[in-house]
C-alpha positions as CSV (number, residue, x, y, z in Angstrom):
1,M,4.2,-31.4,-11.2
2,D,5.3,-29.5,-8.1
3,V,4.1,-30.7,-4.7
4,V,3.9,-28.1,-1.9
5,Y,4.8,-29.4,1.6
6,F,3.4,-27.5,4.6
7,F,5.1,-28.3,7.9
8,R,3.3,-27.4,11.1
9,E,5.8,-27.4,14.0
10,S,3.2,-26.8,16.7
11,P,-0.6,-26.3,16.5
12,S,-0.3,-23.3,18.7
13,A,2.8,-21.7,17.3
14,R,2.6,-18.3,15.6
15,G,4.1,-18.6,12.1
16,G,4.4,-22.3,12.8
17,V,3.5,-23.3,9.3
18,R,6.6,-23.4,7.1
19,V,7.0,-24.2,3.4
20,P,10.5,-25.1,2.1
21,F,10.4,-23.4,-1.3
22,G,11.9,-24.3,-4.6
23,Y,9.0,-23.8,-7.0
24,D,8.2,-21.6,-10.0
25,K,7.7,-17.8,-10.0
26,N,3.9,-18.0,-10.3
27,L,3.6,-20.3,-7.3
28,F,6.0,-18.0,-5.4
29,T,3.7,-15.0,-6.1
30,L,0.6,-17.0,-5.1
31,L,2.0,-18.0,-1.8
32,V,2.9,-14.3,-1.1
33,R,-0.7,-13.3,-1.9
34,C,-2.0,-16.1,0.4
35,G,-0.3,-14.2,3.3
36,G,2.9,-16.1,3.4
37,F,6.2,-14.3,4.0
38,Y,9.4,-15.6,2.4
39,D,12.4,-16.0,4.8
40,R,15.3,-15.7,2.4
41,A,17.7,-16.9,5.0
42,Y,16.1,-20.3,5.2
43,R,14.5,-20.3,1.7
44,E,11.1,-21.0,3.1
45,F,7.6,-19.4,3.4
46,I,6.1,-18.7,6.8
47,F,2.4,-18.6,7.5
48,G,0.4,-17.6,10.6
49,R,-1.1,-20.1,12.9
50,D,-4.6,-19.4,11.5
51,V,-3.6,-21.1,8.2
52,N,-5.2,-24.6,7.7
53,A,-5.5,-27.2,5.0
54,E,-9.0,-26.2,4.1
55,Y,-8.0,-22.5,3.5
56,L,-4.9,-23.6,1.4
57,S,-6.9,-26.1,-0.7
58,G,-9.2,-23.2,-1.8
59,I,-6.3,-20.8,-2.6
60,L,-4.0,-23.4,-4.2
61,A,-6.7,-24.9,-6.4
62,G,-5.2,-27.6,-8.7
63,V,-1.8,-27.6,-6.9
64,P,-1.0,-30.9,-5.1
65,C,-0.3,-30.2,-1.4
66,V,0.9,-32.2,1.6
67,W,0.1,-31.0,5.1
68,I,2.3,-32.5,7.8
69,D,2.2,-32.0,11.6
70,E,5.7,-32.5,12.7
71,N,4.7,-33.6,16.2
72,S,2.1,-36.0,15.0
73,S,2.6,-39.7,14.3
74,G,-0.5,-39.8,12.1
75,L,-0.6,-39.8,8.3
76,P,-0.2,-36.4,6.6
77,Q,-3.2,-34.6,5.1
78,I,-3.0,-34.6,1.3
79,F,-5.2,-32.6,-1.2
80,G,-5.1,-31.2,-4.7
81,F,-4.1,-34.4,-6.6
82,F,-6.5,-34.5,-9.6
83,D,-9.0,-32.4,-7.6
84,R,-9.6,-35.1,-5.0
85,P,-8.1,-36.0,-1.7
86,W,-6.1,-39.2,-1.2
87,E,-6.7,-41.4,1.7
88,D,-3.2,-42.8,1.8
89,F,0.3,-41.7,0.9
90,T,3.3,-43.7,-0.1
91,E,6.1,-44.1,2.5
92,S,8.7,-42.9,0.0
93,N,7.0,-39.5,-0.5
94,V,6.5,-39.1,3.3
95,E,10.2,-39.8,3.7
96,I,11.0,-37.1,1.0
97,A,8.8,-34.6,2.8
98,H,10.3,-35.3,6.2
99,N,13.8,-35.1,4.7
100,A,13.1,-31.7,3.3
101,Y,12.2,-30.5,6.7
102,A,15.2,-32.2,8.3
103,N,17.5,-30.5,5.8
104,R,16.1,-27.1,6.9
105,K,16.8,-28.1,10.5
106,A,20.3,-29.1,9.6
107,G,20.9,-25.8,7.8
108,E,21.3,-27.3,4.4
109,T,18.7,-25.0,2.9
110,R,20.2,-21.9,4.5
111,D,21.5,-19.2,2.1
112,K,25.3,-19.1,2.6
113,T,25.6,-15.5,1.6
114,F,23.1,-14.3,4.2
115,S,24.9,-12.1,6.7
116,F,22.7,-12.5,9.7
117,S,24.9,-14.1,12.4
118,R,22.5,-16.8,13.6
119,E,21.8,-20.5,13.5
120,I,18.6,-22.2,12.7
121,S,18.4,-23.6,16.2
122,L,18.6,-20.1,17.8
123,P,15.7,-19.7,20.3
124,E,12.9,-17.2,19.9
125,K,13.4,-14.0,21.9
126,L,9.9,-12.5,21.4
127,S,7.9,-14.0,24.2
128,E,4.3,-15.2,23.8
129,Q,3.2,-12.3,26.1
130,W,4.7,-9.7,23.7
131,L,3.2,-11.6,20.7
132,N,-0.3,-11.5,22.3
133,K,0.0,-7.8,22.9
134,L,1.2,-7.1,19.3
135,E,-1.6,-9.2,17.8
136,A,-4.2,-7.4,19.9
137,A,-2.9,-4.0,18.9
138,L,-3.0,-5.0,15.2
139,R,-6.4,-6.5,15.4
140,S,-7.9,-3.5,17.3
141,R,-6.7,-1.2,14.5
142,K,-8.3,-3.5,11.8
143,Y,-5.1,-4.2,10.1
144,S,-5.4,-6.8,7.3
145,P,-4.4,-10.4,8.0
146,R,-1.5,-10.0,5.7
147,T,-0.2,-6.9,7.5
148,Q,-0.6,-8.6,10.8
149,N,1.4,-11.6,9.7
150,A,4.2,-9.3,8.3
151,Y,4.4,-7.2,11.5
152,I,4.6,-10.4,13.7
153,Y,7.1,-12.0,11.4
154,Y,9.6,-9.1,11.3
155,N,9.5,-8.5,15.0
156,R,10.2,-12.1,15.6
157,L,13.0,-12.0,13.0
158,I,14.8,-9.1,14.6
159,C,14.7,-10.6,18.1
160,R,15.8,-14.0,16.9
161,T,18.5,-12.6,14.6
162,L,20.0,-10.3,17.3
163,Q,19.2,-12.7,20.1
164,K,17.8,-9.9,22.1
165,T,14.5,-9.3,23.8
166,P,12.5,-6.3,22.7
167,E,13.5,-4.4,25.9
168,E,17.2,-4.9,24.9
169,I,16.9,-3.6,21.4
170,H,18.0,0.0,20.7
171,H,18.2,2.3,17.7
172,E,21.7,1.1,16.6
173,D,20.5,-2.5,16.7
174,V,17.7,-1.7,14.2
175,T,20.3,0.0,12.0
176,E,22.5,-3.1,12.1
177,F,19.5,-5.4,11.3
178,I,18.4,-3.3,8.3
179,A,22.0,-3.0,7.1
180,N,22.3,-6.8,7.2
181,M,19.1,-7.1,5.2
182,E,20.6,-4.9,2.5
183,K,24.0,-6.6,2.6
184,S,22.4,-9.9,1.9
185,G,21.3,-8.6,-1.4
186,E,18.1,-10.6,-1.3
187,Y,15.7,-8.2,0.3
188,S,13.9,-5.5,-1.7
189,V,13.6,-1.9,-0.6
190,S,9.9,-2.5,0.1
191,A,10.7,-5.5,2.3
192,M,13.2,-3.4,4.3
193,N,10.7,-0.6,4.7
194,L,8.0,-3.1,5.8
195,A,10.5,-4.4,8.4
196,I,11.1,-0.8,9.7
197,S,7.4,-0.1,9.9
198,S,6.8,-3.4,11.8
199,I,9.5,-2.6,14.3
200,K,8.4,1.0,14.7
201,F,4.8,-0.1,15.4
202,F,6.0,-2.5,18.1
203,F,8.1,0.1,19.9
204,R,5.6,2.9,19.7
205,H,2.4,1.0,20.5
206,I,3.5,-1.9,22.6
207,L,6.7,-0.8,24.3
208,K,5.5,2.9,24.4
209,N,9.0,3.9,23.3
210,D,9.7,6.4,20.5
211,E,13.4,5.7,20.2
212,I,13.0,4.0,16.8
213,S,10.6,6.5,15.4
214,E,13.3,8.6,13.7
215,H,15.0,5.7,11.9
216,H,15.9,6.6,8.3
217,R,14.4,4.5,5.5
218,P,16.3,3.1,2.6
219,R,15.9,4.9,-0.8
220,S,13.5,3.2,-3.1
221,D,14.4,2.4,-6.7
222,E,12.5,4.7,-9.0
223,R,11.3,2.3,-11.6
224,L,8.8,3.4,-14.2
225,P,5.8,1.2,-14.8
226,M,5.6,-0.9,-18.0
227,V,2.6,0.0,-20.2
228,L,1.0,-1.1,-23.4
229,S,0.1,1.0,-26.4
230,K,-3.5,1.3,-27.5
231,E,-2.8,-0.9,-30.5
232,E,-1.4,-3.6,-28.2
233,V,-4.5,-3.5,-25.9
234,V,-6.8,-3.8,-28.9
235,K,-4.7,-6.8,-30.1
236,I,-5.0,-8.5,-26.7
237,L,-8.7,-8.0,-26.4
238,S,-9.5,-8.9,-30.0
239,L,-7.6,-12.2,-29.9
240,E,-9.2,-13.3,-26.6
241,K,-12.2,-15.4,-27.6
242,N,-13.3,-16.6,-24.1
243,P,-16.0,-14.0,-23.0
244,K,-15.2,-14.4,-19.3
245,H,-11.5,-13.8,-19.8
246,R,-12.1,-11.0,-22.3
247,L,-14.4,-9.1,-19.9
248,L,-11.9,-9.5,-17.0
249,L,-9.1,-8.0,-19.1
250,M,-11.4,-5.3,-20.4
251,L,-12.4,-4.2,-16.9
252,V,-8.9,-4.0,-15.6
253,Y,-7.9,-1.8,-18.5
254,S,-11.1,0.3,-18.9
255,S,-11.6,0.9,-15.1
256,G,-8.0,0.8,-13.7
257,L,-8.8,-2.0,-11.3
258,R,-6.2,-3.9,-9.3
259,V,-6.3,-7.7,-10.0
260,S,-7.4,-8.4,-6.4
261,E,-10.3,-6.0,-7.0
262,V,-11.5,-7.3,-10.4
263,V,-11.6,-11.0,-9.3
264,A,-13.7,-10.0,-6.2
265,L,-16.3,-8.1,-8.1
266,R,-19.9,-9.0,-7.4
267,K,-22.9,-8.5,-9.6
268,E,-24.2,-5.9,-7.2
269,H,-21.0,-3.8,-7.6
270,I,-21.8,-3.1,-11.3
271,D,-24.1,-0.1,-11.8
272,L,-25.0,-0.4,-15.5
273,S,-27.4,2.6,-15.4
274,R,-24.9,5.1,-14.0
275,K,-21.9,3.4,-15.7
276,V,-20.1,3.0,-12.3
277,I,-18.1,0.2,-10.7
278,Y,-18.1,0.2,-6.9
279,V,-14.9,-1.2,-5.4
280,R,-15.5,-2.5,-1.9
281,L,-12.6,-2.7,0.6
282,G,-9.9,-2.0,-1.8
283,K,-6.3,-1.5,-0.8
284,G,-6.1,0.1,2.6
285,R,-9.6,-1.2,3.4
286,K,-11.1,1.7,1.4
287,D,-14.2,1.8,-0.7
288,R,-14.2,3.8,-4.0
289,S,-16.0,4.1,-7.3
290,T,-14.5,4.1,-10.7
291,L,-15.9,4.5,-14.2
292,L,-17.5,1.8,-16.3
293,S,-17.0,2.3,-20.0
294,E,-19.9,2.2,-22.4
295,K,-18.4,-0.7,-24.4
296,A,-17.7,-2.7,-21.2
297,A,-21.3,-2.1,-20.0
298,N,-22.7,-3.4,-23.3
299,F,-20.4,-6.4,-23.0
300,I,-21.6,-7.1,-19.4
301,E,-25.2,-7.1,-20.5
302,E,-24.4,-9.8,-23.1
303,Y,-22.3,-11.6,-20.5
304,Y,-25.3,-11.7,-18.2
305,E,-27.4,-13.3,-20.9
306,F,-24.8,-15.9,-21.7
307,F,-23.8,-16.8,-18.2
308,E,-26.0,-17.3,-15.1
309,I,-24.3,-14.8,-12.8
310,D,-25.7,-14.9,-9.3
311,K,-23.0,-13.6,-6.9
312,W,-19.5,-13.3,-8.3
313,L,-18.9,-11.6,-11.6
314,F,-16.1,-14.1,-12.2
315,P,-16.9,-17.3,-10.4
316,G,-14.1,-19.7,-9.8
317,Q,-13.9,-23.4,-8.8
318,P,-16.1,-24.1,-6.9
319,V,-18.6,-21.4,-8.1
320,T,-19.2,-20.4,-4.5
321,R,-15.7,-18.7,-4.6
322,H,-14.5,-16.0,-7.0
323,L,-11.7,-16.5,-9.5
324,T,-8.2,-16.5,-7.9
325,I,-5.6,-13.9,-8.5
326,R,-3.3,-16.5,-9.9
327,S,-5.9,-17.6,-12.5
328,A,-6.4,-14.0,-13.6
329,Q,-2.6,-13.5,-14.0
330,N,-2.5,-16.7,-16.1
331,I,-5.3,-15.5,-18.3
332,F,-3.4,-12.3,-19.0
333,D,-0.1,-14.1,-19.6
334,K,-1.7,-16.4,-22.1
335,A,-3.4,-13.5,-23.9
336,V,0.0,-11.6,-24.2
337,R,1.8,-14.7,-25.5
338,R,-1.0,-15.2,-28.1
339,T,-0.4,-11.7,-29.5
340,G,3.4,-12.1,-29.6
341,I,4.0,-9.0,-27.5
342,E,7.5,-9.3,-26.0
343,K,7.2,-6.8,-23.2
344,K,7.7,-8.2,-19.7
345,I,4.4,-7.1,-18.2
346,T,1.9,-8.5,-15.7
347,I,-1.9,-8.0,-15.5
348,H,-1.2,-5.0,-13.2
349,G,0.3,-3.4,-16.3
350,L,-3.2,-2.9,-17.6
351,R,-3.9,-0.7,-14.7
352,H,-0.8,1.3,-15.4
353,T,-1.8,1.5,-19.0
354,F,-5.3,2.8,-18.0
355,A,-3.7,5.7,-16.0
356,T,-1.1,6.5,-18.7
357,H,-3.6,6.6,-21.5
358,L,-6.0,8.9,-19.5
359,L,-3.1,11.2,-18.8
360,E,-2.1,11.3,-22.5
361,S,-5.6,12.2,-23.4
362,G,-5.6,15.3,-21.2
363,T,-7.4,14.0,-18.1
364,D,-6.6,15.9,-14.9
365,I,-4.2,14.0,-12.8
366,R,-6.3,14.5,-9.6
367,Y,-9.2,12.7,-11.3
368,I,-6.9,9.9,-12.2
369,Q,-5.8,9.7,-8.6
370,T,-9.4,9.3,-7.5
371,L,-10.2,6.6,-10.0
372,L,-7.1,4.6,-9.0
373,G,-7.7,5.0,-5.3
374,H,-4.3,6.5,-4.6
375,A,-4.0,8.1,-1.2
376,N,-1.0,10.2,-2.2
377,L,-0.8,12.3,-5.5
378,R,2.9,11.4,-5.7
379,T,2.0,7.8,-6.5
380,T,-0.1,9.0,-9.4
381,E,2.5,11.5,-10.6
382,R,4.9,8.7,-11.7
383,Y,2.7,8.2,-14.8
384,T,3.8,11.6,-16.0
385,H,7.2,10.1,-16.7
386,V,5.6,7.5,-18.9
387,A,3.0,9.5,-20.7
388,K,3.9,11.0,-24.0
389,R,1.5,13.9,-24.0
390,N,4.1,16.6,-23.2
391,V,6.7,15.3,-25.6
392,L,4.7,14.5,-28.7
393,S,5.5,17.8,-30.3
394,I,9.2,17.4,-29.7
395,K,11.3,16.2,-32.6
396,S,14.5,14.2,-32.3
397,P,17.5,16.0,-33.6
398,L,18.1,13.1,-35.9
399,D,14.9,13.9,-37.7
400,T,16.0,17.4,-38.4
401,I,19.3,16.6,-40.1
402,L,18.3,13.6,-42.2
């Protein structure tokens, strides 16, 4: 069983909570969704200063965690072991935890192929004054906590990497920084674009300098979404016997919901009379409505009779909180394994499947854009490359000669 160690270097430090990482893929994804940002150079997650043990105990339900204040001589906080806190902790495990942190300090966990010319002991170059201004600008624009953490992280990273203050950084420095991210081979195009957006924001709104505004962005990989056939969807739903799990999968597919949206559904968001689902504060902090299928509505009515649903449509543990994203993904993964489907697909693939099947049935792409909540039609247009509607009448040349 994996144990997650959280090291807080200073109670007042931004991004002071660090997690040396060597866990499984599901836990990696969960830490990202918790607002953590993975520093590939040090192989560790970084969280903002607002992260605390109570918050993490709710997000990482069932995962044993150790919370250690590096500057404190007291015992570490421990939670998650068999769903109860421990009042003491063995000296051997405390030693292991501190050794993990010491290894990071000594550079033993650093990625040797990472091309940024810096040492772990390099000082910060983004001052507390600039950080306060950046945080105030982000909060005043109602950016999400995750976006705030990302913008702070990448602006700290470029200053620490180049060992320059913001006033000393110029266009060519940003180019070098992004080039080194690409050269390392461990940063995705989306991460590089997020870094550029973070730096641009700081220069434009904090430094009042547009020198970085024309920086070219890396080309994205044009990957097609993985989708399921109608027969595969039927198989997944028919073999899922747990009504709560079946309804969750049914709504993601029938309404095109994101996993973060479906787990946060409240009873008041379901309009059974109008067959509508109201999505509150979806991606981009936008409300929207999407369709509720007749069959899903009938199932929800039975679901209400079977379960006492007061607030959350999918209550978690404890019931005062909704089901976690990780739990929803696990539900889907188990359902797929149960059917024997070998496609590498996540629960988000049900949303892709919803859009693709609508397109194949002749639904106008602009209606699909509205249902999915896409701000740009180009995002929805990628489903045209997956849908078979326009190629169903074409025969392969092999079928014409044999």
